[in-house]
C-alpha positions, 0 to 999 in steps of 0.5 A, a space after each residue: 536447621 534455621 539456616 537451611 530454612 532461610 536458605 530454602 526460603 531465599 531460593 524459593 523467592 529467587 525462583 518464584 519472582 521470575 516465575 511469577 513474572 513469566 506467568 504474568 507475561 503469558 497471561 497478559 500476552 494471551 489476553 492481548 491475543 484474545 482481544 485481537 482475535 475478537 477484533 479480527 472476528 468483528 472487523 476483518 473479513 479476511 485477507 484482501 490481497 497478499 498475506 502469509 500462509 503458515 504451514 503449521 506442521 513446520 511452525 515451531 511457535 518461536 514468534 519471530 513472525 509476530 515480532 517483525 510485523 510492522 502493522 501489528 496484530 496480523 499474526 499471533 502465536 496461539 496454541 504454540 503455532 503462528 496464526 493469522 488473526 487480522 489478515 486485512 491489515 497485511 500489506 505485503 511486507 513479507 518480513 514474517 516469511 523472511 524472519 521464519 527460521 524454518 521456512 514455515 511461511 510463504 506469501 500467497 494471495 486472497 481467496 477468489 471471493 476477496 480478490 474479485 475486484 483484482 485483475 487476474 495475474 500470473 506469477 509473472 504479473 501478466 494479465 490474461 492478454 499476452 504481453 500485457 503486464 500489471 505492476 504495483 498496487 493496481 495488481 493488489 499489492 501495496 508498498 513501494 518496495 513491491 511496486 519497484 520489484 514488480 516493475 523490474 521483474 516485468 521488464 526482465 520477463 519482457 526482455 527474455 521474450 524479445 530475445 527469444 521470439 521478437 529479435 529482429 522481427 519488429 518494425 522500426 517504429 515499434 517499441 520493445 515496451 510501453 510503460 504506462 505510469 511513472 510512479 514507483 513501479 513505472 520508474 523502476 520498469 523504465 530504469 530496468 528497460 534502460 539497463 536491459 537496453 530495450 527501446 521503451 517509452 513511458 507515458 504518465 498522465 500527470 507528473 513523474 512520481 505518481 501518487 507519492 507526489 500527492 502525499 503530505 510533506 515529510 510522510 514516510 513512504 518507505 520503511 524498508 530497504 529497496 533496490 532500484 535498477 541502475 541505482 542500487 540499494 537505498 541503505 536508509 531504513 526509512 525514506 520521506 516523501 521529499 527524499 524519494 521525490 528527489 530521487 525521482 527528479 534525478 531520474 527525470 534528468 537522465 538523458 536516456 529516461 524517455 517519458 511523456 508527461 501530462 499525457 493520458 492513455 485512452 485505449 490499448 488494443 492489439 493490432 489487426 495482426 495481433 503481434 503488437 499493441 497500439 496505445 492511443 493517447 490524446 496526443 498520439 499513437 504508439 506501438 509496442 511489443 509489450 505493455 506494462 500498466 503501472 497506473 496505481 489503484 486509487 485513480 479518481 478520489 471517491 466523493 461523498 455525493 452530497 449537497 454542497 460537495 462542489 464548494 471550493 472548501 472541500 478537498 481530497 488530498 492534503 499536501 501542505 498542512 502548514 498552510 492552514 491555521 486557526 481554522 475549523 476543519 472536518 476530516 472524513 474517513 477512518 483509514 491511515 490517510 485520514 488519520 495522518 491528515 487529521 493529525 498533521 492539521 491538528 499540529 498547526 496553530 489554532 486549528 479545531 479538528 473534527 474527524 467523522 468516521 462511519 464505523 463504530 471504531 477504527 479497525 484498519 489502521 497501522 499500529 503506529 497510527 492507532 497509538 498516535 490517534 488515541 493520544 490525540 483523542 485523549 488530549 482533545 486535539 482531535 474530536 472523533 465522531 464515530 457512527 457519523 456521516 456528512 449529509 450536507 455542506 454549506 459555506 460556514 458549516 457542515 451537517 452530520 448524521 451522528 447515529 441518526 441524530 443531525 448535528 451541525 458544526 462550524 466549518 472552514 475546510 473539509 478533507 474527504 478520504 473515502 478512498 479512490 475509484 480504481 481504473 477497473 472500467 478502463 481495464 475491462 474496456 481493454 479486455 483485462 479479466 478479473 478474479 482469481 490471481 496468483 502473485 509471488 511476492 518480493 524476490 530476494 536480492 540474490 535473484 538480481 544476479 540472475 536477471 537478464 541484462 
């Protein structure tokens, strides 16, 4: 009898321990999800561009979509079904849609009210103007991978139209396509134009590489494989700024890569007959059957518009953090760029870093940056002033409004990361409409085989 009791007790303990652990994990996960949901209500106005759409009737609640998302807390399983809890964090990886075993997730765009400042685009990335396309983040989609795929797809669409409608009808001085911008989308479009044997011209207002060339050293710029025309697939799961710029340079050395750098576009309009575009720059005029705008979205850095901002110690991009040591530095902003700059500067010898952010807490950071900045704050390597704004800058200091109280701190340099002014005025000038848009994200690699050549 005693032996049976001991056996039952041991069996009960063996069953109870993993059951208790399982129940504890469920409570912990539910608490974490509840906390994320509450933060989403406080800080998220909903998806701002592309985001997952979940068919709850098909969802089996397996959580695969949650585990693969690199941004953290975009999705969660609630009541046995996947749900969006922080849609504003989604930047279009589309890994959730790929991971879903039952196809319950598709990528769609935001509601019209959230995309009112985005240009209208068809599923082919075409604007309201026939044969004028937009590729890359200017159309509302982040990630180099999306920009590369869109640049490629725009050229495939243009190639099909030229072969169907314009073959042999264009004047000798008319390009098949003019590509504006030589960042990821523009380079991809240029390579695809070469591959499809189009007469093309690429125009870039600065240097080849676009916004990527202005990133800090060793910044990770890609965290998933991407397929470049004429190159194939990058096999590495992560590429740094230096690695991708080395690829840009190899592209620039190609004899068939035709790009005019340091040449800004001033106007784009249809010819009087309406058959081709006339692209005007400060250095010349060009005609093309189609145009691909791959300008990027940040445009000109947004300024604070305060006294002293014209001083040379105020900057808007950080390239070489290593050049600054033993300095008192203020970083303004609460996005990923500001956080990464602050941490990069904090890693340099003798620097005293203060970060000023106008909100009460960080709410739009990538998961990895959120964890890292918390470590830097707790260790004292970065002092963060929430609910603060710079109000005046002088040679040796900066005056901050901290929740209604003025505070002056010693200062040698200031970096401002307040976002950029998108080239929307230029788009409106050339006739591009804004509002509701329909964008299909990230065709699978199998589509490449059927693309026009």
